[in-house]
C-alpha positions in Angstrom: -0.2 0.0 0.0 1.2 3.4 -1.1 0.5 6.1 1.2 0.9 9.9 -0.2 1.3 12.1 3.0 -0.3 15.2 1.5 -3.3 12.8 0.8 -3.0 11.9 4.4 -3.3 15.1 5.6 -6.7 15.7 4.4 -7.5 13.5 7.3 -5.1 14.1 10.0 -3.0 16.5 11.0 0.6 15.3 10.9 2.0 18.5 12.5 5.6 18.7 11.8 6.7 15.3 11.7 8.8 14.2 9.2 8.6 11.7 6.9 11.1 9.5 8.9 9.8 10.1 12.2 6.2 9.3 10.9 7.3 6.2 9.4 9.1 5.3 12.5 5.9 5.9 14.5 4.2 3.4 12.1 6.7 0.5 11.9 6.6 1.0 16.1 3.0 0.0 16.2 3.1 -2.9 14.1 2.9 -2.0 10.4 6.0 -2.1 8.8 7.1 0.9 6.5 9.1 -0.8 4.0 10.2 2.6 2.2 9.9 6.3 1.9 9.7 7.8 -1.8 9.7 11.4 -2.4 7.6 11.9 -5.6 10.1 14.5 -7.3 13.6 15.9 -6.5 13.9 19.5 -5.4 13.3 22.1 -7.8 13.7 25.9 -7.9 12.3 28.8 -9.8 9.6 26.7 -11.5 6.3 28.7 -11.6 2.9 28.9 -13.4 3.1 30.8 -16.5 0.5 32.3 -19.0 0.8 31.9 -22.7 -0.1 34.8 -24.1 0.9 34.1 -27.7 1.9 31.1 -29.7 3.5 31.8 -33.1 5.4 29.0 -35.3 8.9 29.4 -35.0 10.5 31.5 -38.1 13.0 29.3 -39.0 11.6 25.5 -37.8 8.3 24.0 -38.8 8.1 21.7 -35.3 8.9 24.5 -32.8 6.6 27.4 -31.4 7.3 30.8 -30.4 5.4 31.9 -27.2 5.5 34.9 -25.0 4.7 33.5 -21.5 3.6 35.9 -18.3 5.3 34.7 -15.4 4.1 37.2 -12.9 6.8 39.5 -12.4 7.9 39.4 -16.2 7.0 38.4 -19.4 9.3 35.6 -21.1 9.9 34.8 -25.1 10.3 30.9 -24.7 10.7 28.0 -27.4 8.9 25.2 -27.1 8.9 22.2 -29.0 5.6 20.5 -27.2 2.7 19.6 -30.0 0.2 20.4 -27.5 1.4 23.8 -26.7 -1.3 26.8 -27.2 -2.2 30.4 -26.7 -4.0 30.6 -23.4 -3.0 27.8 -21.6 -1.7 27.7 -18.0 1.9 25.8 -17.8 4.8 24.9 -15.9 7.8 27.2 -16.5 11.0 26.7 -15.7 12.7 30.5 -15.4 16.2 31.1 -16.4 18.6 30.1 -13.6 16.0 27.2 -12.6 17.5 23.7 -11.5 15.4 20.8 -12.7 15.9 16.9 -11.7 19.0 15.5 -12.7 20.8 19.0 -12.1 19.8 20.3 -15.5 20.5 24.1 -15.2 18.0 26.5 -17.6 19.9 29.1 -19.3 19.1 31.8 -21.7 20.0 30.2 -25.2 19.3 30.7 -29.0 17.3 28.1 -30.7 17.8 28.3 -34.8 18.7 31.8 -34.2 15.7 33.0 -31.9 16.5 33.8 -28.2 14.8 31.8 -25.8 14.7 32.5 -22.2 13.3 29.7 -20.1 11.6 26.3 -20.5 7.9 25.2 -20.6 8.4 22.0 -19.0 6.9 18.6 -19.2 6.0 16.1 -16.5 8.8 14.0 -16.6 11.3 17.0 -17.0 9.9 18.2 -13.6 10.6 14.5 -12.0 7.4 12.3 -12.4 7.7 8.7 -13.6 6.3 8.3 -17.3 4.6 5.2 -16.5 2.3 7.1 -14.1 1.1 9.8 -16.5 -1.8 10.5 -18.3 -1.6 9.1 -22.0 -2.5 12.5 -23.4 0.3 14.4 -21.6 2.8 11.8 -21.9 4.3 13.4 -25.1 3.8 16.7 -24.4 3.7 19.4 -21.4 1.2 19.3 -18.7 -1.9 22.1 -19.2 -2.6 23.3 -15.8 -6.4 24.2 -14.7 -7.7 28.0 -15.2 -7.9 28.6 -11.8 -4.4 28.4 -10.8 -2.4 31.7 -10.1 0.3 33.2 -12.5 3.5 33.3 -10.7 3.0 30.7 -8.0 5.3 27.4 -7.3 4.2 24.5 -9.4 5.2 21.8 -6.7 2.1 22.2 -4.7 -0.3 22.0 -8.0 1.6 19.1 -9.3 2.0 17.4 -6.0 5.8 17.4 -6.6 6.3 18.2 -2.6 4.7 15.1 -1.7 6.3 12.2 -0.1 5.2 8.4 -0.5 5.2 5.8 2.3 5.2 2.2 1.2 3.5 0.1 4.0 4.0 -4.0 3.6 0.6 -4.8 5.4 0.3 -8.8 6.8 -2.8 -10.4 5.5 -5.0 -9.5 8.6 -4.6 -5.8 8.5 -6.7 -5.3 5.2 -8.3 -2.1 6.9 -5.0 -0.6 5.7 -5.4 -1.1 2.4 -7.6 2.4 2.3 -6.5 5.8 3.1 -8.8 6.3 5.7 -7.9 3.0 7.3 -4.5 4.6 7.5 -5.6 7.8 8.8 -7.5 5.8 11.7 -4.2 4.2 12.5 -2.0 7.0 12.4 -4.9 9.0 14.3 -4.4 6.8 16.9 -0.7 6.6 17.0 -0.1 10.4 16.8 -3.4 10.7 19.3 -5.2 13.3 16.8 -8.5 13.7 15.6 -9.8 12.4 12.4 -11.8 14.1 9.5 -13.6 11.9 7.3 -14.9 13.0 3.8 -18.3 14.2 3.2 -20.6 11.8 1.4 -23.8 13.9 1.1 -24.9 14.2 -2.8 -27.4 16.6 -4.3 -29.9 14.3 -6.2 -32.3 14.8 -9.2 -36.2 14.0 -8.5 -35.7 11.1 -11.1 -35.8 7.4 -9.4 -33.0 5.3 -10.1 -35.4 2.5 -10.1 -37.2 3.7 -13.3 -33.8 2.8 -14.9 -32.4 -0.6 -13.6 -33.6 -3.6 -11.7 -31.2 -5.5 -9.6 -31.3 -9.2 -8.8 -29.0 -11.5 -7.0 -29.0 -15.3 -7.5 -26.9 -16.2 -4.6 -26.6 -13.9 -1.7 -23.9 -15.8 0.3 -21.5 -14.9 -2.6 -22.8 -11.6 -3.0 -24.8 -10.2 -0.1 -24.9 -6.8 -1.3 -25.5 -5.1 -4.5 -26.1 -1.5 -4.9 -26.6 0.5 -8.3 -26.5 4.4 -8.5 -27.5 5.9 -11.8 -25.6 9.2 -12.6 -26.9 10.9 -16.0 -25.4 13.7 -18.3 -21.8 12.5 -17.4 -19.0 14.9 -19.2 -16.0 12.9 -19.8 -12.9 14.8 -19.5 -9.7 14.9 -17.6 -9.6 14.6 -13.6 -9.0 17.6 -11.8 -5.1 17.8 -10.9 -5.8 16.9 -7.3 -7.3 13.5 -8.0 -4.7 12.9 -10.9 -1.9 13.7 -8.4 -3.0 11.4 -5.5 -3.8 8.6 -8.1 0.1 8.9 -9.5 1.0 8.9 -5.7 -0.2 5.7 -5.3 1.0 4.1 -8.7 -2.3 4.5 -10.5 -1.9 6.2 -14.2 -5.1 8.7 -14.5 -7.3 8.0 -17.2 -10.5 10.0 -17.3 -12.9 11.6 -14.7 -15.0 8.6 -14.6 -12.7 6.0 -14.2 -10.0 8.1 -11.9 -13.2 8.7 -9.4 -13.9 5.1 -8.9 -10.2 4.6 -8.4 -9.7 7.3 -5.9 -12.6 6.0 -4.1 -11.2 2.4 -4.0 -8.1 3.7 -2.5 -9.8 6.3 0.1 -12.3 3.8 1.2 -11.0 0.7 0.2 -14.2 0.0 -1.5 -13.9 -1.3 -5.2 -16.6 0.5 -7.7 -17.2 -0.2 -11.0 -18.8 2.1 -13.6 -20.5 0.4 -16.7 -21.7 2.9 -19.3 -25.5 2.4 -18.8 -26.4 2.8 -22.4 -24.0 0.0 -23.5 -25.9 -2.3 -21.1 -28.8 -2.7 -23.7 -31.0 -3.8 -21.0 -32.5 -2.3 -17.8 -31.3 -5.1 -15.6 -28.4 -6.3 -13.4 -28.4 -9.8 -12.7 -25.3 -11.4 -10.5 -24.9 -15.2 -10.9 -22.7 -18.1 -11.6 -21.3 -18.4 -14.8 -22.3 -21.2 -16.9 -19.5 -23.8 -18.0 -17.7 -22.5 -21.0 -19.3 -19.1 -21.0 -16.9 -16.4 -22.3 -16.1 -12.7 -21.5 -14.0 -10.3 -23.0 -12.4 -8.2 -19.8 -10.9 -4.5 -20.0 -7.8 -5.9 -20.6 -8.8 -7.4 -23.9 -8.4 -10.7 -23.6 -11.2 -13.5 -23.9 -12.0 -15.5 -20.5 -13.4 -19.1 -20.7 -15.8 -19.2 -17.4 -16.6 -21.9 -15.3 -19.5 -22.4 -12.9 -17.0 -21.7 -9.7 -16.8 -17.8 -11.1 -19.5 -15.1 -10.1 -20.5 -12.7 -13.1 -22.3 -9.7 -13.4 -24.6 -9.8 -16.2 -27.2 -7.6 -18.1 -30.0 -10.0 -17.4 -28.5 -12.4 -20.0 -24.9 -12.1 -21.0 -21.9 -11.4 -18.5 -20.7 -7.8 -18.5 -18.0 -8.3 -15.8 -16.2 -10.7 -13.4 -17.4 -9.9 -10.1 -14.9 -8.1 -7.8 -12.0 -8.8 -10.1 -12.5 -6.6 -13.7 -15.0 -5.3 -16.0 -16.0 -6.4 -19.3 -14.9 -4.3 -22.6 -18.6 -4.2 -24.0 -19.7 -1.8 -21.0 -16.6 0.3 -20.8 -16.8 3.7 -20.3 -15.5 5.5 -23.1 -15.3 9.4 -24.5 -19.0 9.1 -25.7 -20.2 7.9 -22.0 -23.2 9.9 -20.9 -25.0 7.8 -18.3 -23.0 5.9 -15.8 -24.2 2.7 -14.1 -22.1 2.8 -10.6 -21.6 -0.4 -9.2 -20.8 -0.3 -5.4 -21.0 -4.1 -4.3 -19.9 -6.7 -1.6 -18.6 -9.9 -3.0 -17.5 -12.9 -0.9 -13.9 -13.5 -0.5 -13.9 -17.2 -1.6 -15.6 -16.2 -4.5 -13.5 -13.5 -6.0 -10.4 -15.8 -4.9 -11.5 -18.7 -7.4 -12.0 -16.3 -10.1 -8.6 -15.1 -9.4 -6.9 -18.5 -9.1 -8.8 -19.5 -12.1 -8.0 -16.7 -14.5 -4.9 -15.8 -13.2 -6.1 -12.0 -13.3 -5.5 -9.9 -10.4 -6.3 -6.5 -9.7 -6.4 -3.7 -6.9 -10.0 -4.7 -6.5 -9.7 -8.1 -6.4 -6.8 -8.0 -3.7 -9.3 -5.9 -1.3 -12.1 -8.2 -1.6 -10.1 -11.3 -1.3 -8.7 -9.9 1.9 -12.1 -8.5 3.2 -14.1 -5.2 2.8 -15.9 -3.3 5.3 -19.5 -4.0 5.2 -20.3 -0.4 6.6 -18.6 1.5 3.8 -19.9 -0.3 0.8 -22.7 1.8 0.0 -20.7 5.2 1.9 -18.4 4.6 -1.1 -20.7 4.7 -3.6 -22.6 7.9 -2.2 -18.8 9.5 -2.3 -18.1 8.7 -5.5 -21.8 10.0 -6.7 -20.8 13.3 -5.2 -17.3 13.5 -6.9 -18.9 12.4 -10.3 -21.6 15.2 -9.6 -18.9 18.0 -9.0 -16.1 17.0 -11.4 -18.3 15.4 -14.4 -21.5 17.5 -14.4 -23.5 14.4 -13.5 -27.0 14.2 -12.3 -27.5 11.7 -9.8 -30.6 9.9 -9.6 -32.8 9.7 -6.5 -32.6 6.2 -4.6 -29.9 3.4 -4.6 -31.3 0.5 -6.4 -30.0 -2.3 -3.8 -30.3 -6.0 -2.6 -28.9 -5.7 1.1 -28.5 -9.3 3.0 -25.0 -8.2 4.1 -24.5 -8.4 8.2 -23.7 -4.6 9.5 -23.2 -5.8 12.8 -19.9 -5.1 15.1 -17.8 -8.0 16.8 -18.0 -7.8 20.5 -14.7 -8.8 22.5 -14.5 -9.1 26.4 -11.1 -7.9 27.9 -10.3 -7.6 31.5 -7.8 -5.2 33.0 -6.0 -7.6 35.4 -5.6 -10.1 32.3 -4.3 -7.7 30.4 -1.4 -6.7 32.8 -0.8 -10.3 33.4 0.0 -11.0 30.1 2.0 -8.0 29.1 3.4 -7.7 32.4 2.3 -4.2 32.8 0.6 -2.0 35.4 -2.0 -0.1 32.7 -4.5 1.5 34.7 -8.4 1.3 33.6 -8.0 5.1 32.6 -5.2 4.1 29.9 -7.3 1.6 28.8 -10.2 3.8 28.1 -7.7 6.4 26.5 -6.2 3.5 23.9 -10.0 2.3 23.3 -10.8 6.2 22.4 -7.6 6.6 20.4 -8.7 3.5 18.0 -12.1 4.8 18.1 -13.7 1.9 19.5 -16.9 1.9 20.9 -17.2 0.5 24.3 -19.0 -0.4 27.9 -16.9 -0.5 31.1 -17.9 -2.5 34.3 -14.9 -1.4 36.5 -12.0 -3.7 35.0 -14.2 -5.5 32.6 -14.5 -3.9 29.4 -16.8 -4.8 26.6 -15.7 -3.5 23.1 -17.5 -2.9 20.0 -14.9 -3.5 17.5 -15.7 -1.5 13.8 -16.5 -3.5 11.1 -13.9 -1.9 9.4 -11.6 -3.8 11.8 -12.6 -7.4 10.7 -9.2 -8.7 12.1 -10.7 -8.0 15.8 -12.2 -11.2 16.7 -11.0 -12.7 20.1 -9.6 -11.5 23.6 -5.6 -11.8 22.0 -6.6 -9.4 19.3 -7.5 -6.9 21.6 -4.5 -7.7 23.6 -2.3 -6.9 20.9 -4.4 -3.6 19.9 -3.5 -2.7 23.6 0.0 -3.4 23.3 1.0 -1.7 20.1 -1.0 1.6 21.2 0.5 1.4 24.7 4.0 1.1 23.1 5.9 -1.9 22.4 9.0 0.1 23.9 7.1 0.8 26.9 6.7 -3.1 27.8 8.8 -4.1 30.9 11.5 -6.6 30.6 12.6 -8.9 33.4 15.6 -11.4 33.8 14.6 -15.0 35.1 14.9 -15.2 38.8 17.2 -18.0 40.7 20.7 -19.1 39.4 21.4 -18.5 35.7 23.6 -21.2 33.8 25.3 -20.3 30.5 23.8 -22.2 27.8 25.7 -24.5 26.2 25.4 -27.7 23.5 24.6 -31.3 24.1 27.1 -33.9 23.0 24.6 -34.8 20.1 24.5 -30.8 18.9 28.4 -30.6 19.0 28.8 -34.0 17.1 26.0 -32.7 14.1 28.1 -29.2 14.1 31.2 -31.2 14.0 30.1 -33.3 11.0 28.7 -30.1 9.1 31.8 -28.3 9.6 34.0 -31.1 8.2 31.6 -31.4 5.2 31.6 -27.6 4.5 35.2 -27.5 4.5 35.5 -30.6 2.1 33.4 -28.7 -0.4 30.1 -29.7 0.1 27.0 -27.2 0.6 24.4 -27.9 3.0 20.9 -28.2 1.6 17.4 -28.0 3.6 14.7 -30.2 1.5 11.2 -30.7 2.2 10.3 -33.5 4.7 7.3 -34.6 2.3 7.5 -36.4 -1.0 5.7 -38.4 -3.9 4.4 -41.8 -3.9 6.8 -42.2 -6.9 9.8 -41.4 -4.8 8.8 -42.7 -1.5 10.4 -46.0 -2.0 13.4 -44.7 -3.8 16.8 -45.1 -2.6 16.0 -46.4 0.9 19.4 -47.5 2.5 19.5 -51.4 3.0 19.3 -51.6 6.8 16.1 -49.5 6.6 14.9 -51.7 3.7 15.4 -54.7 5.4 12.9 -53.9 8.3 10.1 -53.6 5.8 9.4 -49.9 6.9 6.0 -48.6 6.7 5.8 -45.0 5.3 3.5 -42.3 6.5 0.9 -40.8 4.3 -0.6 -37.6 4.7 -4.5 -37.2 5.4 -5.0 -34.1 3.6 -1.9 -33.2 1.4 -1.4 -30.2 0.1 -0.2 -31.8 -3.2 0.6 -35.0 -4.8 4.4 -34.3 -4.8 4.2 -33.7 -1.2 1.9 -36.9 0.0 4.4 -39.1 2.1 6.6 -38.4 5.0 10.4 -39.4 3.5 12.0 -43.0 4.3 15.2 -41.3 2.3 16.8 -37.9 2.3 18.1 -38.6 -1.4 14.9 -38.3 -3.6 14.6 -34.6 -2.8 18.1 -34.0 -2.6 18.4 -35.2 -6.3 15.4 -33.0 -7.2 17.4 -30.0 -6.1 20.3 -30.9 -7.8 18.0 -31.5 -11.1 16.6 -27.9 -10.3 20.0 -26.6 -10.2 21.2 -28.4 -13.3 18.4 -27.0 -15.1 19.4 -23.3 -14.3 23.0 -24.0 -15.9 24.7 -24.9 -12.6 26.7 -28.2 -13.3 29.5 -28.3 -10.2 27.3 -29.2 -7.6 28.1 -31.0 -4.1 25.1 -31.1 -1.8 24.6 -32.6 1.7 22.0 -32.7 4.3 21.7 -33.7 7.9 17.6 -34.5 8.5 15.2 -37.2 10.0 13.4 -39.9 8.1 10.0 -41.1 9.5 9.4 -44.6 9.7 6.1 -46.3 11.1 5.5 -49.6 12.7 2.0 -50.7 12.0 2.3 -53.4 14.8 3.3 -51.0 17.5 0.7 -48.5 18.5 1.9 -45.1 18.8 0.9 -41.3 17.9 4.4 -40.5 16.1 6.8 -42.4 13.6 10.2 -42.8 14.6 12.8 -40.2 13.1 16.1 -41.3 12.8 18.9 -38.9 12.0 20.4 -39.7 8.5 23.4 -37.7 6.7 23.0 -38.0 2.8 25.0 -36.1 -0.1 24.5 -35.7 -3.4 27.8 -34.9 -5.9 28.0 -33.8 -9.8 30.2 -32.4 -12.4 33.6 -31.1 -11.5 35.2 -31.8 -8.1 37.9 -29.3 -8.3 39.1 -26.9 -11.6 42.0 -25.0 -12.0 41.4 -23.2 -15.1 44.9 -21.5 -15.1 46.6 -24.7 -15.0 43.8 -26.2 -17.5 43.6 -28.9 -14.8 40.0 -30.5 -13.5 38.8 -33.3 -11.2 35.6 -34.7 -12.1 33.3 -36.3 -9.5 33.8 -40.2 -9.2 33.3 -43.1 -6.8 36.6 -42.3 -5.2 36.0 -38.9 -4.7 33.1 -39.4 -2.7 34.7 -42.4 -0.9 37.5 -40.2 0.2 34.9 -37.6 1.7 33.4 -40.2 3.7 36.9 -41.5 4.9 38.0 -38.6 5.7 34.7 -37.9 7.7 34.9 -41.2 9.7 38.9 -40.6 10.2 37.9 -37.0 11.6 35.3 -38.6 14.0 37.8 -41.5 14.7 35.1 -44.3 14.0 36.2 -47.7 12.0 34.2 -47.4 9.2 34.9 -50.3 6.4 33.5 -50.3 2.7 31.9 -53.3 1.0 31.0 -53.7 -2.9 27.5 -54.3 -3.2 24.7 -54.2 -5.7 21.6 -52.3 -4.6 18.4 -51.2 -6.3 18.3 -47.6 -7.9 22.3 -47.6 -7.9 24.9 -48.4 -10.5 25.3 -52.2 -10.4 29.1 -51.8 -10.5 30.0 -48.7 -8.4 28.0 -48.8 -5.2 29.5 -50.1 -2.2 27.7 -50.5 1.6 29.2 -48.7 4.7 29.9 -51.2 7.5 30.7 -50.6 11.3 31.8 -53.5 13.3 30.2 -55.5 10.6 26.9 -53.8 10.9 25.5 -51.9 7.8 25.1 -48.4 8.3 24.5 -46.7 4.8 25.5 -47.0 1.4 27.3 -44.9 -1.2 28.0 -45.1 -5.0 26.9 -44.1 -8.4 23.4 -43.3 -9.3 21.6 -45.7 -11.7 22.5 -44.7 -15.3 18.3 -44.8 -15.9 17.7 -42.6 -12.9 20.2 -39.9 -14.1 18.4 -40.1 -17.6 15.1 -39.6 -16.1 16.2 -36.8 -14.2 18.3 -35.2 -16.7 21.5 -35.3 -14.6 25.0 -36.3 -15.7 27.2 -38.9 -13.7 25.8 -38.4 -10.2 27.1 -39.8 -6.8 25.2 -40.0 -3.6 25.9 -41.1 -0.2 23.4 -42.1 2.7 24.6 -42.8 6.4 22.7 -43.8 9.5 24.0 -41.0 11.9 22.4 -42.8 14.9 24.5 -45.4 14.6 27.6 -42.8 14.1 26.4 -40.8 17.3 26.3 -43.9 19.3 29.8 -45.0 18.3 31.3 -41.7 18.8 33.3 -40.9 22.0 34.5 -37.4 22.8 37.7 -38.4 24.5 40.8 -36.1 23.8 43.6 -37.8 22.3 46.6 -37.0 20.8 49.9 -38.7 18.9 53.3 -37.5 19.4 54.7 -36.2 16.6 57.3 -38.4 15.3 61.4 -37.5 15.8 62.6 -40.3 13.1 62.7 -40.2 9.7 60.5 -42.4 7.6 60.9 -44.7 4.6 58.4 -45.2 1.8 58.3 -48.4 -0.2 55.9 -49.3 -3.1 54.9 -52.5 -4.3 52.4 -53.7 -6.9 50.9 -57.4 -6.8 49.2 -59.2 -9.9 46.2 -60.1 -8.4 42.9 -62.1 -9.5 40.2 -59.8 -11.1 37.9 -60.6 -7.8 40.2 -59.6 -5.3 39.4 -57.0 -3.4 41.9 -54.6 -3.0 40.9 -53.4 0.5 41.2 -56.9 1.8 44.9 -56.8 0.6 45.2 -53.5 2.3 44.2 -55.1 5.7 46.6 -57.9 5.3 49.6 -55.5 4.8 48.7 -53.5 7.7 48.4 -56.4 9.8 51.5 -58.2 9.0 53.6 -54.9 8.9 52.4 -53.7 12.3 53.7 -51.9 13.9 56.6 -50.7 11.7 54.1 -50.1 8.6 52.1 -46.6 10.0 50.1 -46.1 6.6 49.0 -48.1 3.5 47.8 -46.2 0.5 46.6 -47.7 -2.7 47.7 -45.2 -6.0 47.4 -47.4 -9.0 45.3 -49.8 -10.4 46.2 -51.5 -14.1 45.0 -53.8 -16.5 46.0 -54.3 -20.1 49.5 -55.0 -21.7 51.6 -57.1 -19.8 49.0 -58.1 -17.4 47.6 -61.5 -17.6 43.7 -61.8 -18.7 41.7 -62.1 -15.9 44.1 -60.6 -13.6 44.9 -56.9 -12.5 47.7 -54.8 -11.1 47.5 -52.9 -7.8 50.4 -50.7 -6.8 50.5 -50.0 -2.8 52.6 -47.3 -0.9 53.8 -48.2 2.3 55.0 -46.0 5.2 57.7 -47.3 7.4 58.4 -45.3 10.9 59.7 -46.2 14.4 58.7 -44.1 17.3 61.9 -44.4 19.1 64.7 -45.0 16.6 65.7 -44.4 13.0 64.8 -47.6 10.9 67.6 -49.8 9.4 67.5 -51.0 5.6 67.5 -54.6 6.7 64.4 -54.0 9.1 62.5 -52.6 6.6 63.7 -55.3 4.2 62.5 -57.9 6.2 59.2 -56.6 6.9 58.7 -56.0 3.1 59.6 -59.6 2.4 57.1 -60.7 5.2 54.2 -58.7 3.6 55.1 -60.0 0.2 55.2 -63.8 1.3 52.0 -63.6 3.5 50.0 -61.8 0.4 51.5 -64.3 -2.0 50.4 -67.1 -0.2 47.0 -65.8 0.9 45.6 -64.2 -2.6 47.6 -66.5 -5.3 49.4 -63.1 -6.2 52.8 -62.1 -7.1 54.7 -59.1 -7.4 54.9 -57.2 -10.6 58.2 -56.9 -12.1 
């Protein structure tokens, strides 16, 4: 909601408050001010001038030579605007004036003729073109005849205005109007409020002779009022209306349309003007649309309607989408002379359904969806009729043709002083409560400390005690609410062992290059059985289905983190992000139908998904693509970091690549899996080669011991020896590594696999695996013969056990 302060001053005395001070006061009361915007930059020496003469430039066809009276003097000015004419009052920048953008106006010669100043357009004065009336977007602004020559143009064109942008919560629909904001500001500043007059002089003719109103469904349309105004003259709106509309971000069109928009913003009540003669009927009927019925709306688009849509008809054909937009067939044009003005109340649900079906949203629909004041509907019609009579020369016919089944009653809320003070921790008195209710302009009855409050219909959000408690608190002032420290001994906060370990895991993974992702806990029926870890699948888990899911994509509580993690990967991949490494630490949900309980088990899992380049050095033209060993290395690093002995075992699992998958074992118990996603799933999700892992963190947490340990830094040098074994293809490299570590202990401190080879010089059915052995003694320098002895023992043991031999 954009609030013009010059417009607001018509209702509330803002005193000498600066826009910043007012914005702070409104924000502290509970409505956040998102921004402060000045309508135009500071200008000087721009005044109102009268064009006494206007002749063609002697040396240019498209320039005019004007003599302009600016009060103290007459200036000769050359103007290129196509709409400049003799007898107009215009905005004139005198020599020495400074326009927005620091444009300085000087005396100059144009085509050999002296020009002393400039006749200005609205854009040149700093207003945005998108808000300007179409008729002046390519020319100068012609001012009304009643403005005084020589006066500053700033107040007349509203250039001195400041606009506040309010970020309203859904419950504060009352502040979607200038009057609603005026009530709010008046309460905050403890000022009186001046409401606009609604009295209008009517003719002797009765509107009932021109129109009949019928409503088929009074639940969807409990009030419909039709005002008839004849002898309308379509012309530009008066400047003050156009200025206020532009400040609110609405382009002026003509006096009739502008007045309906003005009242919509002023009262928060949408109105609509029909060209009465184009109705081709003397009846207004509101009903549900027929399936497949068509309507061309004011935006020129054809809408296909359904029975869920509420429409206004001329008794036969639709002429408007109720509460959303009018139809093109009854649009007010330059030839309109009689207007049927609609002031109606449409149910929020009906308007919301139409908006959802058509994708069409308007200022009117926004207000109907949030709820309008039932006691302002008819009043807004009178206010618009008054303005149409005054600024369009209209003759307002007597009586409103209406159907009224609307509930106009006020909600009552009981509040108690002691309960308010107990909730807020305050010592507010009875007198202060009375003062707050008076500032809010809420009617009430008092019985000692008990108050019966009658919430006005403009405040549809006031329903229960807690609503009134909030009103008291914010008008009393949140800054005035007391604060206390808890009694008793205070203890410094700390993390539990579980929380510390979770942070430790996250810190490691992020330092390794993965990014944390938090995905949806709900998944679809297609994904619920996908990528479940083998130890979970072995228990035949029951999935938890929501009773009332919001969509088919979020129907079940997840049994694995990976499906939604892969969806995130695919989402980013589709947006040209190719190098992705994500992890998530979160719960899955397992239900046991044989055990009666209200909630499913929620074990903690750690999952990751990686694709693309793991590392890239463009300068060196080097890169490392994510593969099985990258992911395995990340997990090995994690378990080494936690000092938990996890091993890997080759395995074939559903949804995973049959040759690049392993399970994770902790003390011979499966705690997860890792490997490449099955190529078919990669293809279905439009992913390149993708690797995943899934770890049971409950088992990891149980195995973790937070005992501080250290290893003394070796004083003596180490010796490295490499060895390559020719092994049968089916021999697992890790088993050989374990044997080397066992036989070489305690001198062999570390064993690493650094090469696997099959091909030339290696027999068919065999493979060559190379290991690097690091020898080191903590208390002395090792001799060559000691290392050689250990080395030979390792060779003999491996050869005998695995039918191997050393590659020459």
